[in-house]
N, C-alpha and C positions, 0 to 999 in steps of 0.2 A: 489403652483397652486393659479390662480386666477378663481373664475367661474364668467362669463360673464352675468351681473344685465338682469333679463327678460329672460334670456335664460334657463331656466327650466320649462320643461312640461312633464305632467304625463297622457297620452291620453289613455281616455276611448271610442274605436272608434276615433271618432272626437272632441269629447269633453274635454276639459282640465279640471281637476279637482283638480289643485295645489289652494291652498288658496293663494288670492290675496294681500291680507293684512298682511301677515306673510307667504312669499313666501319657504323661507329656512335659513339655517345656515351653516356656515362652520367652522368647528375646523381644522387649518389648522395645529396645532402642532400635532395633535394624526391623521390628516388624514380620520377625518369622516364629510360627509355632509347629513345634516338633512333636509327632504322635509316634508312639513307639508301638510296636504290634506283638501278639502271642504268636504269629507265624506269617511269612513272606504273603505277600501279595500275587494272585496268580493273574497270566497276562488273561487280557481282556478277550473274550469270544461272543460273538452274538444269540450263541443258544444257552448261555447261562446269567442267572443274576447278579447286577452290577453293585458294587459296593456302595454303601449310602453312609456318608459322615455329617454326625450331628454334632453342631457345637453351640452353647449358648453363651454370651459374654455381656459385659457390658463397658461402651463405650463414654469416657466422658468427652465432653467437648468444652471449647471457651472461645474468647472471640479470636485468638492467635491459631488457632488447631487446622489443619493441613487438611485440605478437600471436604471435609464435614465443621461448619461452624456457627456462632451465636453471632446475630447482629442487632447491635441495640438501637432502638429508633424513640421518637417522640409520636405517641396518640396523638387523636384529634384534641382529649381534655390536656393535654399538655405531660399525661402521666409517664412515664419510661416502660419500654413494650420491649421485645423482642423475637425474632423470629430465627427459626433454624432450618438450615439450608446447605446443600450439598453440593459441590463442584469437585467431582473427583476424576483423577488422572490415574494412567494404569502404576505409577510408582506411588500413587498416595493412596489409591484404594485399599492397599492390604493395612492401612492403618485407622481405617474406619471399620472393617470385616475381616475375619480371615479367609484367603482366598489364596489360588494358585498363582505361584510367581507368574507364568505365562500369560502376559496382558492379552493375547489374541483367546484365552481360552475363554468360551463362552458356557452359561448356564441358564435353566429358567429361574428365576425369583418368585417364590411365594410369598406376599408380602402382608402381615395383619398389623393395623394398629390398633392398642389401648387407649380408649379416650378416658381421663380421668376425672371427676368433678372438679370445678373449682374450689381450691383453698388456699387461706390465707401462706402469702409466701411461695405460691406457686403460680407461673405464668401458663395460662390456660390459650391454647390452641381452639380457633375453630375451622382452621381451613388444613386441610392434610392433600397435597397431592403427591403420586407416585409416578413410576413407569410402566403403571397398568389400569386398566379399567376396574370400577369400584363393583364386587361382585354382591355382597350382602352388607347391611348394617344392622347389628345387634345392640340392643340396650336394657340394662338389666332393670328389675321393676324397682330396686332399691336404690337407683341410680348411683351404685358403687361407682361404675364404671362402665363404657360401653366397647365395643369391637367394633372395628371397620375390617373386612376380609376383602383384598383384592385379587381378581383370576390372575393365574400364573401369567409373568410378564413375556414376552417374547424371548428368544433365545438372545443374551446379549453377552458381553464383556462387563469385569466388575467396574469399570471405567465409566459404563454407562446407566448405571444404576442410580438413580435420582429419587432424593425425599423432599420434601419441604412443608414446613408447620408453621403457621402464623393467623393473625389475626386481618387477615386482609379480605376486603373484599375483590369483586369481578367485573367487568364489562367484557361481553361476547358478540361476536358476529358471525354470521353463517353465510357461506360461500360455496353452493354449491352441497357436495356431501362431507365439505370441511367446516371445520367451526376453530375459529381465531379467538382464543381467550386472553386479557392482560387482568393480574392480579397486582393491587397495590394497596396502600391505603385510601378508604373511603372518601375520605376529605381529597384526597390527589386525582382520584381517576378521572375526571374531565380533563385534566392534564395528558393522559394518555389518547384521545381521540385521533390525537395526527396519524401515530403509529398504527393504529386499528384501523384506520381507512386506508394508510398505504397497505400494509399486511393485504386489507381486503383486494384492493388492487394489482397487488404483486401477483395472489395465488390465481386471480381472475387471467393474468397476463400468462402465467404457467400453463393454465389449462387451454388459453387458447393457441399457445405457441405447440403444445403436446399434442392437441388435436385428436385427445382419445378424454372419455369422461371416466376418471380414476383419482379418486381421491390421494392426497399426499399422504397422510397416515390413517391407520386406524383407528379412531379416536380423535378428541380433540387435540389442537396445538395449545400449551398454557405458557404465557410469556410473564414471567415473575419479576419485578420493579424492586431489586433487592436496594437500599439504603446505605450503599456500599461501594466504594472504587472496584469497578470488574472491570476487565480487559475484553470486551466482546462477548459472544456466547459461548457454550462450549462446544467443541466441532463436532464431537460425538452424539451428541442428545439430539432427538427428534419432537418429544411431544411435551417435554419438562425442559423450558429455556428459562436461566436466568441470567439477567444483566444489571448494569448497575444503571440506578433511576435517571442520571443525567443522559445516558444513553437511550432511554426510550422515554421519557418528557418531551412535551413540546412547550414551554411559557414563552408567550411573546415578549413579556418585559426582561426574561433572562436569559433566553436560548438565542447564541449566536447561530447566525446561517450554516458555518463551518461544524458546529454541534449537530445541528439536521441532517446536513451531507452526511457525517459520519451515522448516525443513526439511520438514515436511508439504507447507505451500502452496507450496514452490517446485517440488517434484516434481510436485504435481500441475497446476501451471501449466504446466510444460513437457510433460508428458505429454497434455495437452490441446492444446498447441499441434503436438504431433506428430499426434495422431488427426486434426485438423481439416484437415492435409495436409503432407505434406513429401515431399522430391524420393526417398524410399524406398520409396514406394506402389508396388502394381505397376500401377496408374494414378494418375497423378498430378492431385493438386487444386493448384488455385491460386486465391490470393485475392487480389484486384485492391488491393483497400486494406487493407495490414498494418497500419494500425492497429485495423484492427475486427476483425480476426483477433486481437490483442493484445487487446483487451477482452472478446472470445468466449472466448479463450482463458482470462483471469481469471473470469469468469463462471462457469465450467463447473470451474475449480479451485475456488472457494468452494460451488459447487453439489456437487462429488463431497465435499469435507470434510465437509458439512450432513449427508449421506446418510452417510458412515462414522463422524461422531459418537463418534471414537476407540474405533470397535469395539464400544461397550456397547449400540446400538441395534439390533436385529434385526426391523426392520418393511419389509414389502413395499409399504407406502403410500410416495408421496413426501414427503419431508419438506421444508418450504417454508425459505427461505433465512435469513428472518428475522436472527438473531444476526450471522451472516457478511455478509449484506446492509448491515446499519446498519452495520457496521466499514467496510465499503469506501465506501460512502455518505458518511460524515463524512472518511474519508480523501480523496475526491476534493473535496469541497465546503472542506476545508483550503487547497487550491491553488486553486480554480477561481473564486474571486472577484475577483482583480485585474484591471484595467483592460486589463494588457498580454495578459492569457492570452487565447491564440486557439480559434477554432472547432474543434471536434474534424476536419470535413472538411477544413481544410487541410493537414493530413497527409496528403490522399490518395496522393498519389504517391511517397510518403516510403517507403523500406523501413523495417522495425520498429526492425532495429538502428542506426538513422540517428535516432531520434527523440532529442533531447536529455535530457538524465539528470533535467534541472527539469520536463522534462514525462512523465516515465515514470508517475507517480501519475496523472495529469492522463486519459493516454491509456487506461491500462488500468480503474483505477478507476470514472473517471465513465461510460466505455463499459458496462462491466458493470452499475453503477448503474442506468442510462437500460434498459439489457433488464429489470433485475430490476422497475423500474414499469413497463413494459408488460407483464411477467408477470402483477404483480400484478392490472392493469386487465383485462386478457382473460382471467384465469383460468388458474390455472398447467398443468393438465391441456390445455388447448386450447394454450397456448403452447407446451408441448414437445412436443407431437406435432406440430405446426408445424414447431418447430426442426427435430428428427430427422427429420423427414421431408424437409425440404428439402435438407439436408445429403447425405443418403443418394442423393438424386435426383442431384446435383451432383458425387457421385465422380467424378476424371478430366475434370473442366471447370473453366472458370472459376468464383468465386465474387466475385457485386460486391455492393454496398448497394443500389442500384437492384433490382437481382433478388432480393436476399433479403425488402426490403421487398414489392414486388408479391407474393411467394410469400406471405407472410406475413399479407399483405390477403385472397387468395384462400382462405388455410385457415383464417381465424380470423372474418371477416365474415359473419353467415348470411343478414343480409339488410340492405336499403338505408337501414331506419330502426330498426336495432339500437342505434345510438348519438346521443345526441343530436347535433344542430348538424352532422352528417354526417362526425365524425371517424373515423378509421380509424389501424391500427397505423404504417402511412407516415407521414400526415401529424404524426402525432405524433413519430416517429422523427426525420423531417426537419427540426421546428422545432427540436428540442433539438441535432442533430448541426450544424447551419446558423450555430447564434448560441453566443457564447461565453457562459460564465458560470453562474448558477443565480438563479432568482428569490424575491421575497418575498412572501408573500399577504397582505396587511392585510383582516381581516375585521371587520366593523362589522355588529353585530346592532341594528336600530332594533327594539325591544321596545313602543315604543307603538303598535303596529299587531297585528292577527290575519289571519290569523297574522303571527309574526314576517319580518321581512325581513331577509333576509342579504347584504351588500353585501361584493362581493370587489373586490379592487383589488389587480396586481400590478406590481412594479417589481424591476429588478436590484438583489439584493443586493450588496453593498459595505461593508468595513470603513472605508475613507475616502469623501469627497462626491466624488470624480473620476467615477464613471459609475452613479451613483443616477439613472438614465433610469427612464421608464417603458418596460416590457418586452412584448413579446409570444409569450412563447412556449406552446404548446399544452400546457396543463397538466392531466392525467387527474384530475379531483375525486374524492375519497372521503371522506366524515366517518360520525362518529359522535355522537348526543346523549344529554344525561344521561336524558331521560325518554322512553324511545325507542317507547313505545306504539304510536305515531300516526306514528311516523319515514316518508317516504315512499319515502326512496331511502338508508338506509342499510346493508343490506345487501348490495346488488351496486349500487353507483354506476357509471352508464354515462355520464356527462358531463364536457366537458372545458371550461376556459375561454381567452378569450384575454386582450385587456388589463384587463376588467372585467365582471363579471356579476353578476347579482342574481337571487335565485331566494326561495321561499317555505318557510319550517318553524315550526311551532308548538313551540317548544321550552320552553313550559312554566314561564318562567321559571328553565330550565335552561342548562347551558354547551352549545355546540357545538365538536367537535373534528377541523378538519381533517387528513387524511394518515393515513386507516386502514391499519392495518399499517406505517406510518412508511415505505413503500416509494419514496412519490413524493420526487423530488430538488428539493426547494424547503422554504424554509422558512416557518413562519405566526405572525402577528403578529397578537394579539385586541386588542380593545378593553379598556378597562380594566376593567368592569364583569365581563366574560367572563374576563380574567385572574383577578379574585378569585375567582367561582363556582368553577374550576378550583384554583386555588390550595387554596381551602376543600375540596374533596372530597379531594384528594391528603394532606390534613393527618387529614380524619377517616374516610377510607377508600379509600386509594388502589388497592385491587382493583378498586374500580368500575372505573378507567381501565385499560385493555389494558396489558401490561409492555412493547409497542414504543411504543405512543403516550405512554407514562411516560418512557420514555426518550430519544426526538424531544422532547418538550413540553423537558425538563434541556437537553439541547444545543441547543434552539433560543433558550431564554431566555439563556442564556451567551454566545451567537453575538449576537444582536439586543442585549442590555447592552454589549459591546463595542463593537457598532458604532455605539452611542448611540441606537438605536430605541425603547428602552425604560428608565424608569427604576429604580435603583437598590432602591427600596423595593419594586416591583413583581416585580422578579427573586428578590430576597431572600424575600419571602414565598411565590412559587412553591416555591422549592426548599425551602422549610422543613420539608418531610416527610423530606428526605434523612437524618436521624437516625435514620430506624427502616426506612428501604429496605433490602432484603435483596438484591437481585437484580441478578446481575453484570452484567445486560443495560443496566440504568438505571446503574449507576455506571458502566460502563464508557464509555456516554454523555455523562456527567459530567464526569469525569475529560479526553475528548476536549474537551468545552466548554470548562473551567477552562483546558487549553493554549491557548485560542483568544484569551483575555486578551493573551496574550503576543505577537500575530499585529501585525508592524507595518502602524500605519495604527489600531490599535484604539484607542479613549477611552480611556486609561487612564494613571494617574500613580503614582507611589510610593506614597504616602499610601493610595489607592483600591485598589492591588494588596495591600498590606497588608492592609488593612480586611478583603479579601475571603480572604485566607489565613487570619485568624483566624475568619471566619464557618467555612469548610470544616474547620477544626481541629475545633471543635463537632461540625460533621455527620460526619465520619468517624469519631470516636472511638468509638462504639456498633461499628460493623462490621469497625473496627481489633481491637478488642479481641476481638470473636466470633472472627476468622479467627485471630488469633496463637497462640487456645486451644484452637482445633479442629487434629485430627490428620488428618482426611481427606485420603487422597492419589490421589484420582481426578483426574485431569487439569485438569475444566474449574474443579476447585475449587482447583487449584494455580494456574491461570492466575487467576485470582478474587484468592487470596491475595496471588500475585505484583504484581498491578497496584496492590491497595487500599496494599500497604506501599512500593511505589515511591511512590505519590500522597502516600499520609502524610508520610513523610520529605521531597518535595520541598517540602510546603506548611508546613516545620518543624513538625510535629506531636510536642511532646517526648517523650511513651510511643516512640513510632518512632525518634526520635533516640538514646534511651537504649538500646533494644533490639539497633538496630544495631552502636551501638558495643562493647555486650558480648557481642555474637555475633561481632565480629570482633577483639574482644581475646581470647577463649577461642580461636578459631582460630589466633591469632598464637602464644599460648601452646602450643598444642600438646593444650587439654583438647578440644576439638571441630571436628569438620571441617564445614568453612563449607557451609551449605547451598546447591546452585547458586541456586537459585529466589530466595535473598535477594541472591545476591552481586553483582549490579550494583548494587544500591540501598545494600549496604555499601561499595561502593566509592565511590559517589556520596557518601555521607555524610563518607568518611574526605576525599575530594578538595576536598568541599565546607569543612571545617576548615583553618584557618589553618595548624594544627601535623601535618594529615595530609599522609601520605606514603607514598606505594605503591611506589617507586623500590627499594627494596630486595626485593620480592617476585620471587620466580622463577615466573614464569606459565607454567600451559601455556598451549595454543590457544584454549580454551574460556573460560578467565579472561582471557586476554588479548583475546578479541573482548570481554565485557562490560567489562574495565578502560577499551579504544576507544568502547563508549558511553556509560560512564558521562563520558569526559571530554569527549564532543562534548555531552552534554546538560548538563554544566555551563558550556562555551563559551556554548552558547545561551542559557543562564538571564542570564549574568552582560552577556552581550552585549545582552540585554532590558532589564535593569535600569538599565545605562548608558546605553542611547537614550530610555527613556521619561522625560519632566519629573518634578520632586520632584512638584509639584502645592501644594494650598492646603487645610490642614484643615478639614473642617465646620463651619460654625457649631454653638457647644454649645447643646443647648437650654434655654429657661427654665423651672424649676421653680415651681409656683404654692406659696406658705408656708400653712398651715392656721392660723397665729397670727392671735388676733382684735383686732380694731382696741380700740387702748385710748388714751386720752386723760388727761393729767395735768397740774395747774399748778403751776407751779415758781418760788421768789422766789429769785433770786441777789441775793448782797451782792457788790458788786465792790469791790477792796480800793481805795481812793483814792491818788492819785498825792499824795507829801509836799506837793508845791508847792501843791496845790490845794485847795479847798475840799472839805473830806469830806462825800456825800450817800449814800443809799443810793436805786438807781433799782430800782424793783420789775419785772422781765421775765415775761412770761407763753410758756412752749414747749409747743406742741401735740406731741406724738410719737406719730405715726399708723404702727401696724405694720401695712401693707397689703402689701408685696410683701418677700420677701428676696430675694434674688440669690444663686443656688448655682453655684458652677462646678464641675465636676466631670470 
């Protein structure tokens, strides 16, 4: 950045108070501008004129600039072209233009763009997007240049200022008072029809859910496809959104189903953020705790994806979160166990864009998971009615976590005795938001009394021994029992537990399973007898246990084994039914659980891990063959097939490895187009081979994205194998022989020494064939 000499003015009315002998110093390395004045500033008062600061500067940008950068790309005629765009964050905005250090400081920005005529050696842009609507456009007669003036922007922070200049074209779609516009190269615009139509469906669902006719923003929402690797949208943007073109375009030949899923989630989350509150509203809604808004936006993203269901289900009823709920819960649990993980409440005064990347999953997925848990506890209809009522009433005002919880209590508690031990939504939410981590509930069934006594005890879950202390989360408890004819509280459990809790239930010799619908943000460990009963049912009639509960049991078993909380034989006995399991939900939970064996701190060795690989190879073989032989192209089946193939190859299932080598070989020879759903796994298999090499490939952006993911997965796998100890092989079992006991008398003649007298010594030898030790 270069400050123009003599351009800095601090005006008190019409009087400039800058010290003319030493006007300013600019520290380019630290991004700080020091302005020296002739007199001290007076405190602010509403009855006097405010100071006005004027600065002129030149910002030089390049391909690697922070916050604002130039992106090269090929035009349709093959010529090199460039676009100029911004992705400002609070700590990078100061490198773009002089601004106050406080990232929460907001101001009104007046933007003017000077358009020069095309000249040799100068790149001309015909598209200009900013964070405000155009006011007027002035072209001079001699065509020397033109001026575009924009209306003053809303009051925004410096990281929310956005510019974009390029030669892109656009397609747009109107949704009531909203307009969604996609900007990209003219020849590539048809590739963005999918995201445009999906955006239309999302905005319609948002309006239908909110039940009021109110546009998301004052103006149109512009989405720019940048030919650069960008990780999602800018959190704080509302009408100028940039994202990587690979996360926006859909090309049937190149876009994998997982890339399509990421595209849908990104847009659903961003439009939910915009709907919940943005500077472009007619009456602006502000969230005091931005981490809570991030979690709420993530919850709504999964909610809308559930209702959309790839456009195949046209029901007027509200679909339960279920599959997406499990996914977000397991993603949160994978990062929420460590002793250094903070409580959500610790992010209270942090801008969402400032939350460290290592905590993004924690903030978004954990907050959404806790909301899902409370939804299932209160009842879905009651929860959503209270939620939408609260958001609509707070439009144009501040939204705080405390205010939200008070409102939720008011609209969901019908009487003081509705819940056992006086628990309410606010008490439950406070318990989880103020404490880090999550618990594991130990279930001990005392079967020697009638009715049976079920003892529950909680402690914080951990893969290592650093934070395995007793916990006191307020846990909404739900359960099902095997023989539920006389079940007291199975259908709508309404009690919560603290550190310990004991209740009576007549199990009639059957099992009890906690966490009905798997929505509770906790794990469950049962006594050995109950585990054996659950394993027996899963093996003989798995449909007796609901699909979501089967999924949660599988994930819990693998997590508990990795933490050293259950024995290997129990874990393998419970998982023994997987070879006949056909549910994508259960297998997704199993794959996620198997990855927990690689968690740093897990009780695992190389020998144990290889044993688990062989075990899972046997379990995945049936569903792998079934899916490889299936030609079904529905998106949910494609996702299932892709997950199973990726998992089978990661555990070295030989049929999978051979299939991927064959498919990749046919692709290299030009015999077969590489199926995009198999592409990432093919790259992983090739890179994992000592002779594998992908360096000669000419990758497009979609292929490069899968290659980067395969390389990351391989690095993590190698780091895991390098980190864990070798371990000791388990003792081999002793197998009893069926040979009968025999006795035989034998006379042995010993050849005499030639120097001694010859003699015959009778020796009686008894051969008893009791035990043969057979090593295998």
